[in-house]
N, C-alpha and C positions, 0 to 999 in steps of 0.2 A: 084496665084503663088505657085509653088510646093516646099515643104521644101527640103532642100539639105540633103542627107544622110551623116552621119558621120561614121568613122571607127568602132565605137562600136555598130552600128546597129540602133542607134536612129536617130533623126534629129536635126538640129541646130535651132529649133524654141524656144530655151531657156527653154525647158522642162527639169526638173531635172530627170536624169536617176536613177533608184534604185542602191544602192551601191552593188558592187559585193563582197560577203563575202570573197572569196579567195584573191582578190586583196587587200581588206582591211587588211586581216591577213598578207599578204606579206609586205604591207606598214608599218604596226605596227612593224613587226619583224625588218624591215630595220631601222626604227626610234629608236628602242630599241638598236640595234647594234651600230648605230651612237652615241647614247648618252653614251654607254659603252666605246666607243673609245674616247670620248671627256670628259676629267676630269672635265671641268667647268660645263658641264651639269649634270654629275654624282654628283658633289658637291652640285649643286643647289637642286637636288632631295633629297640628303641626308639631306641637311639643312632644306628643307621643311618638310621632314619626322620627323626629330628631333624636329622641332618647333611644329608640330602637336602633337607629343607624349608629349612634355612639356606642351602644352595647356591642353591636356587630363588629365595629372597628376595634374596640378594646379586645374582644375575644380573638380577632384575627391577629392583632399585634401580639397577644399573649401566646397564641399558637406559634407564631413566627419566632418569638424569643425562645420558646421551649425547644423548637426544632434546632435552633442555633446552639443552644446549651447542650442538647443531647449529642449533636454532631461534634462539638468541642470535647465533650467527655469521652466519646468514642475515640477521637484522635489522640487524646492524652493517654487513655488506656492502651491504645495500640503502641504508642511510643514507649511507655513504661514496660510493656510486655516485650517489645523488641530489645530494649536495653537490657532487661534481666536475662533474656535468652542469650544475648551477646556476651554477658559475663560468664556463662557456663559453657561456652564453646571451647 
């Protein structure tokens, strides 16, 4: 049985055609324009962005606190070690 030709030059035997970069860009532009026209979509994107930024800030603060805690622990250990060594001199 001969495969039937489709308008995009392929055939309909369910093979995936490679994406046309120009059409992809056009679709992306249309989707972007559509989301700009629809405040609820724009709000969701802004909300996601704000949420991601907040998460990044939280993790940065957490890393900063952990660095400070570890530094303080090292300092205390160093002082205790020095004190104990001083006792046995």
